[in-house]
C-alpha positions in Angstrom: -17.5 23.1 -11.4 -16.7 26.2 -9.6 -13.5 26.8 -7.8 -15.4 28.2 -4.9 -16.0 25.9 -1.9 -19.7 26.3 -1.5 -22.0 26.5 1.6 -22.4 22.9 2.7 -18.7 22.4 2.9 -18.2 25.5 5.0 -21.3 25.2 7.2 -20.2 25.0 10.8 -22.7 22.2 11.5 -21.4 19.8 8.8 -18.9 17.8 10.9 -21.2 17.8 14.0 -24.0 16.3 11.9 -21.7 13.6 10.4 -19.9 12.8 13.7 -22.3 10.2 15.1 -22.6 8.4 11.8 -18.8 8.4 11.1 -18.1 7.0 14.6 -20.2 3.9 13.7 -19.2 3.6 10.0 -15.5 4.5 9.8 -14.1 1.7 12.2 -16.0 -0.9 10.1 -14.1 -0.1 6.9 -11.3 -2.4 5.9 -8.9 0.5 5.3 -9.4 2.0 8.8 -6.1 1.8 10.5 -7.1 2.4 14.1 -9.1 -0.8 14.8 -9.4 -1.9 18.4 -9.3 1.7 19.7 -12.4 3.9 20.1 -12.9 7.0 18.1 -13.2 9.9 20.5 -13.9 12.7 18.0 -13.2 14.1 14.6 -11.7 17.3 13.2 -12.2 18.6 9.7 -9.0 19.1 7.7 -10.8 20.1 4.5 -14.2 20.0 2.9 -14.8 20.6 -0.8 -18.1 20.5 -2.6 -17.9 18.7 -5.9 -21.7 18.7 -6.6 -23.7 21.3 -4.7 -26.9 20.6 -2.7 -30.2 21.0 -4.6 -29.9 18.2 -7.2 -30.6 14.5 -6.7 -27.0 14.1 -5.6 -24.8 16.2 -3.5 -21.1 15.3 -3.4 -18.6 16.3 -0.8 -14.9 15.6 -0.7 -13.7 15.4 2.9 -10.4 15.1 4.7 -11.3 14.1 8.2 -8.9 13.4 11.1 -10.1 10.7 13.5 -8.9 11.1 17.1 -8.2 8.0 19.1 -6.4 7.2 22.4 -2.7 6.6 21.9 -1.2 3.2 22.5 1.0 3.8 25.5 4.6 3.7 24.5 7.5 5.1 26.6 8.9 8.3 25.1 6.3 8.4 22.3 5.1 11.7 20.9 1.3 12.0 21.1 -0.3 11.1 17.8 -2.6 13.8 16.3 -4.9 11.2 14.7 -5.0 9.6 11.3 -6.4 11.7 8.4 -8.8 9.9 6.1 -10.1 10.8 2.6 -13.8 10.4 2.1 -16.0 11.0 -0.9 -19.4 11.4 0.6 -22.6 11.5 -1.4 -26.0 12.7 -0.1 -29.4 11.7 -1.6 -33.0 11.9 -0.4 -33.1 8.1 -0.6 -30.6 5.5 -1.7 -31.4 3.3 -4.7 -31.1 -0.4 -3.8 -27.8 -0.8 -5.8 -26.2 1.7 -3.3 -27.4 -0.1 -0.2 -23.9 -1.5 0.7 -22.6 2.1 0.6 -24.9 3.5 3.4 -23.4 5.7 6.1 -26.6 6.9 7.6 -29.4 9.5 7.6 -28.8 13.1 8.7 -31.3 14.8 10.9 -29.5 18.1 11.2 -26.8 20.3 9.6 -26.6 21.5 6.0 -27.6 18.1 4.6 -30.5 17.5 7.0 -33.1 15.1 5.7 -30.7 13.4 3.3 -29.0 10.0 3.4 -25.3 10.0 3.2 -23.2 7.2 1.7 -19.8 6.1 0.5 -19.8 7.7 -3.0 -17.0 5.6 -4.5 -19.8 3.0 -5.0 -21.7 5.4 -7.2 -20.7 5.6 -10.9 -22.2 9.1 -11.2 -20.0 10.4 -8.4 -16.8 8.7 -9.6 -17.4 10.0 -13.1 -17.1 13.5 -11.5 -13.5 12.6 -10.4 -12.5 11.4 -13.8 -13.9 14.5 -15.5 -12.0 16.7 -13.1 -8.8 14.8 -14.0 -9.6 15.0 -17.7 -10.0 18.8 -17.5 -7.2 19.4 -15.0 -9.7 21.1 -12.7 -8.9 23.1 -9.6 -11.7 23.0 -7.0 -11.0 24.7 -3.7 -7.8 23.1 -2.4 -8.1 20.1 -4.8 -5.7 20.0 -7.7 -6.5 17.5 -10.5 -3.3 17.1 -12.6 -1.8 14.8 -15.1 0.5 13.8 -18.0 -0.6 15.7 -21.2 0.9 12.8 -23.2 -1.9 10.5 -21.9 -5.2 12.1 -22.8 -8.3 10.9 -21.0 -11.4 10.6 -23.1 -14.9 11.3 -22.0 -17.6 8.7 -21.2 -15.5 6.0 -19.6 -17.8 3.9 -17.5 -16.6 3.6 -13.8 -16.8 0.6 -11.6 -15.5 0.1 -8.1 -13.0 -2.6 -7.2 -14.3 -4.4 -4.1 -11.4 -6.6 -3.1 -8.9 -4.0 -1.8 -7.7 -3.5 1.8 -5.8 -0.4 2.6 -7.1 1.8 -0.2 -9.9 1.9 -2.8 -9.8 1.7 -6.6 -12.1 2.7 -9.5 -11.7 1.2 -13.0 -12.8 3.4 -15.9 -13.8 1.5 -19.0 -10.9 -1.0 -18.8 -8.7 2.0 -19.8 -7.6 3.5 -16.5 -7.6 2.6 -12.8 -7.8 5.3 -10.1 -6.2 4.4 -6.7 -7.9 6.5 -4.0 -5.6 6.7 -1.0 -7.6 6.5 2.2 -5.2 7.3 5.1 -3.2 10.3 3.9 -0.2 12.2 5.1 1.4 15.4 3.8 4.5 15.0 1.6 5.8 13.2 -1.4 4.0 9.9 -1.6 6.1 7.1 -3.2 3.0 5.7 -4.9 3.1 8.7 -7.2 6.8 9.6 -7.0 8.3 6.3 -8.0 6.0 5.5 -11.0 6.7 9.0 -12.3 10.4 8.5 -12.0 10.1 5.1 -13.7 8.1 6.6 -16.5 10.9 9.2 -17.1 13.3 6.2 -17.3 11.0 4.5 -19.9 10.8 1.5 -17.6 7.9 -0.6 -19.1 7.4 -2.7 -15.9 5.3 0.0 -14.1 2.2 1.7 -15.6 3.0 5.4 -16.1 0.6 7.7 -14.2 -1.8 9.5 -16.4 -3.3 11.7 -13.7 -3.2 12.4 -10.0 -5.1 14.3 -7.3 -3.6 16.3 -4.5 -4.7 18.8 -2.0 -2.9 22.1 -1.2 -4.0 23.2 2.2 -3.6 26.7 3.6 -0.9 27.0 6.2 0.8 23.8 5.2 4.1 23.6 3.2 3.4 20.1 1.8 0.7 18.8 -0.4 -1.4 15.7 0.3 -1.3 13.1 -2.5 -4.9 11.8 -2.7 -5.0 9.5 -5.7 -3.2 8.2 -8.8 -4.7 7.4 -12.2 -2.8 4.8 -14.2 -3.4 2.7 -17.3 -5.4 -0.4 -16.6 -3.7 -3.6 -17.6 -6.6 -5.2 -19.3 -7.0 -8.9 -18.8 -4.1 -9.0 -16.3 -3.9 -11.5 -13.4 -2.3 -10.7 -10.2 0.7 -12.8 -9.2 -0.9 -14.3 -6.1 -4.0 -15.5 -7.9 -1.9 -16.9 -10.8 0.4 -18.7 -8.4 -2.5 -20.3 -6.5 -4.1 -21.3 -9.7 -1.0 -23.0 -11.0 -0.3 -24.6 -7.7 -3.8 -26.1 -7.5 -3.3 -27.7 -10.9 0.1 -29.0 -9.8 1.8 -26.9 -12.4 5.4 -25.7 -12.2 5.6 -21.9 -11.6 9.4 -21.5 -11.9 9.3 -20.0 -15.4 6.9 -17.3 -14.2 9.0 -16.8 -11.1 12.1 -16.3 -13.2 10.3 -13.7 -15.4 9.2 -11.9 -12.3 12.7 -11.8 -11.0 13.8 -10.2 -14.3 11.0 -7.6 -14.0 11.9 -6.8 -10.4 15.6 -6.3 -11.4 14.6 -4.0 -14.3 12.6 -1.8 -11.8 15.5 -1.8 -9.3 18.0 -0.9 -12.0 15.9 2.0 -13.3 15.4 3.4 -9.8 19.1 3.1 -9.0 19.9 4.9 -12.3 17.4 7.7 -11.7 17.7 8.4 -7.9 20.6 8.7 -5.5 22.1 5.6 -3.9 24.0 5.4 -0.6 26.6 3.1 0.9 25.7 1.4 4.2 28.8 1.1 6.3 29.3 -0.3 9.8 27.3 2.3 11.7 24.3 2.3 9.3 24.2 -1.5 9.1 24.4 -1.8 12.9 21.4 0.5 13.3 19.6 -1.6 10.7 20.4 -4.8 12.5 19.4 -3.2 15.9 16.1 -2.2 14.4 15.4 -5.8 13.3 16.3 -7.1 16.8 14.0 -4.5 18.4 11.1 -5.7 16.2 11.8 -9.2 17.3 11.7 -8.1 20.9 8.3 -6.6 20.4 7.0 -9.6 18.5 8.3 -12.2 21.0 6.6 -10.3 23.9 3.3 -10.4 22.0 3.5 -13.9 20.6 4.8 -16.6 23.0 5.2 -19.1 20.1 8.2 -17.1 18.9 10.2 -17.2 22.1 11.8 -20.6 21.7 13.2 -19.6 18.4 14.4 -16.1 19.4 18.1 -17.0 20.0 18.4 -18.4 16.5 16.6 -15.5 15.0 18.8 -13.0 16.8 21.8 -14.7 15.3 20.7 -13.6 11.8 20.9 -9.9 12.9 24.1 -10.4 14.8 25.7 -12.0 11.8 24.8 -8.9 9.7 26.3 -6.5 12.2 29.4 -8.6 12.6 30.0 -8.7 8.8 29.6 -4.9 8.7 32.1 -4.6 11.6 34.6 -6.5 9.4 34.3 -3.7 6.8 31.7 -5.1 4.5 29.4 -2.5 2.9 26.2 -2.6 0.9 24.4 -0.3 -1.5 21.0 1.1 -0.6 18.6 2.6 -3.1 14.9 3.4 -3.5 12.9 0.2 -3.6 9.3 -0.9 -3.9 9.1 -1.4 -0.1 6.2 -3.9 0.2 6.8 -6.4 -2.7 4.9 -9.6 -2.8 3.0 -11.6 -5.4 -0.2 -9.5 -5.0 1.7 -6.4 -6.0 2.5 -7.9 -9.4 0.4 -8.2 -12.6 0.9 -10.5 -15.5 -0.7 -9.3 -18.8 -2.2 -11.7 -21.3 1.0 -11.4 -23.3 3.0 -12.8 -20.3 4.7 -9.5 -19.4 4.9 -8.7 -15.7 4.2 -5.3 -14.1 4.8 -4.0 -10.6 2.2 -1.9 -8.9 1.4 -0.2 -5.6 4.6 1.6 -4.6 3.0 3.1 -1.4 5.2 0.9 0.8 4.1 -0.3 4.2 1.3 2.1 5.2 2.1 1.6 8.9 5.5 3.3 8.4 6.0 7.0 8.2 6.4 8.6 4.8 10.1 9.4 5.6 10.8 5.8 6.4 9.1 4.6 3.2 11.2 7.0 1.1 14.6 5.9 2.6 17.1 4.1 0.4 17.3 0.4 1.4 19.2 -2.6 0.1 17.3 -4.0 -2.9 17.3 -7.4 -1.1 14.4 -6.1 1.0 12.1 -6.4 -1.9 13.6 -9.8 -2.8 13.0 -11.1 0.7 9.4 -10.0 0.5 8.9 -11.9 -2.7 10.6 -15.0 -1.4 8.3 -15.0 1.6 5.3 -14.6 -0.8 6.3 -17.8 -2.6 6.3 -19.6 0.8 2.9 -18.2 1.6 1.5 -19.5 -1.7 3.0 -22.9 -1.2 1.4 -23.3 2.3 -2.1 -22.7 0.9 -1.8 -26.1 -0.8 -3.0 -29.2 1.0 -0.6 -30.6 1.9 1.8 -27.7 1.7 4.3 -27.7 -1.1 7.7 -26.5 0.1 9.4 -28.0 -2.9 7.3 -25.8 -5.2 8.3 -22.7 -3.1 12.0 -23.7 -3.2 11.9 -24.0 -7.0 10.2 -20.6 -7.3 12.6 -18.9 -5.0 15.6 -20.3 -6.9 14.1 -19.3 -10.3 13.2 -15.8 -9.0 16.8 -15.2 -7.8 18.2 -16.5 -11.1 16.0 -14.2 -13.1 17.1 -11.3 -11.0 20.7 -12.2 -11.7 20.1 -12.3 -15.4 19.4 -8.6 -15.5 21.7 -7.3 -12.7 24.6 -9.7 -12.9 24.2 -10.2 -9.1 22.4 -13.2 -7.6 20.8 -12.3 -4.2 21.9 -15.7 -2.9 25.5 -14.6 -3.0 24.8 -12.3 -0.1 23.4 -15.0 2.3 23.9 -13.0 5.5 22.0 -10.0 4.2 19.2 -12.1 2.7 18.7 -14.2 5.8 18.5 -11.0 8.0 15.8 -9.5 5.8 13.9 -12.8 5.4 14.0 -13.2 9.2 12.8 -9.7 9.8 9.9 -10.2 7.3 8.9 -13.5 8.9 8.9 -12.0 12.4 6.6 -9.2 11.1 4.3 -11.9 9.5 4.0 -13.8 12.8 2.9 -10.7 14.7 0.5 -9.7 11.9 -1.1 -13.2 11.7 -1.3 -13.5 15.5 -3.3 -10.2 15.6 -5.4 -10.6 12.5 -5.5 -14.1 11.1 -4.5 -16.7 13.7 -5.4 -19.6 11.4 -2.5 -18.4 9.1 0.1 -18.6 11.9 1.6 -21.9 10.7 2.8 -20.3 7.5 5.3 -17.8 9.0 6.1 -20.2 11.8 7.4 -22.7 9.3 9.8 -20.0 8.1 10.7 -19.1 11.7 11.8 -22.6 12.4 13.9 -22.8 9.2 15.5 -19.4 9.6 16.3 -19.8 13.3 18.2 -23.0 12.5 20.0 -21.5 9.5 23.5 -20.6 10.6 24.9 -18.8 7.6 28.7 -19.2 7.2 
């Protein structure tokens, strides 16, 4: 591989030739964030050639900004458009195994006459990424880096994971998994930052990054984190699948929930030890409660089913602000930010790991990196137990209640602090999460609306002393 960015990547006609194909293909991808709004154009942030034209396969790494009309919001700053990472292959013809990866056929530009496709489906293309990580390559603006204590051996066979939503992943020989971030922003990404911190703290609950990919672009102070390579937990089951399996068999899950509570607490303890914590006083807590109330305002406007419960839901946020006004304070620290059963893996030995520290992709990087009360993660997991219980027919609220109690007990075994001893804070965060879920389900999965609405009814009637 040459460090030079060669001619296809710098050809002035590259983006113009791809534009009509990307307008059709990009909005259909599960990880495309701008659904429901037309793409009005593209701008090329960076193009890097990983395999040059001339062979059976050409391989381009692209950072492309998609321009779309802004959603009208009073006082909002115009959005420049989301930047997406694409690994684009070009062949004279696609073999049948790559048919699902088709983007289209180019009639003009530097790759005229070739068929372009999503190259993450192609083992030959994804092997190029691993080799670059193994050799710590520098190719144009791309920097392939890693931990020298975790060598990457040659010849690991890649396969794409097909079940993801907001990003894409490649498994290499059941040894490593590469998470390829799709919508990218400049700056320190917690999906790399926090696992590196936890590795330095020797926290065994998070796989330590073996390698990572970033882009250093001219004229920009911050790098873009593009991907993270971590050890693959062989034979692991994600917590959501495991919970549903046990629930379907009528099995108790409370022992697993307790172990998962301990694992969460170990991660929180390590993060609080390694990174600064802050104290939330009256002003900060009032702003926190106001933000929750504002999100409820937006959700209630969009989802009429929420409106009858709004007064009771607002009381959760007022109770938090009132407690802060009386002088109560809370500690905030770095947290996972989007914790639920699907972000947890149980190995065949029974050990739990936490993965995917990216946080909520809809929030800015600065918001995702802000210290928050640890109960935010706990509330997310408690809501996840409710979601699992409501997939049963009939729903199993008693199963969820047992899991919730066991999870909190396990957390307390490590930290000495049971989250249930802060009922006002816990109710506020659970309420905020349930309101988010209602809005999400109304927009994307209306059939799932009864799940968060059951929590809304419970939380709106819960007057915490």
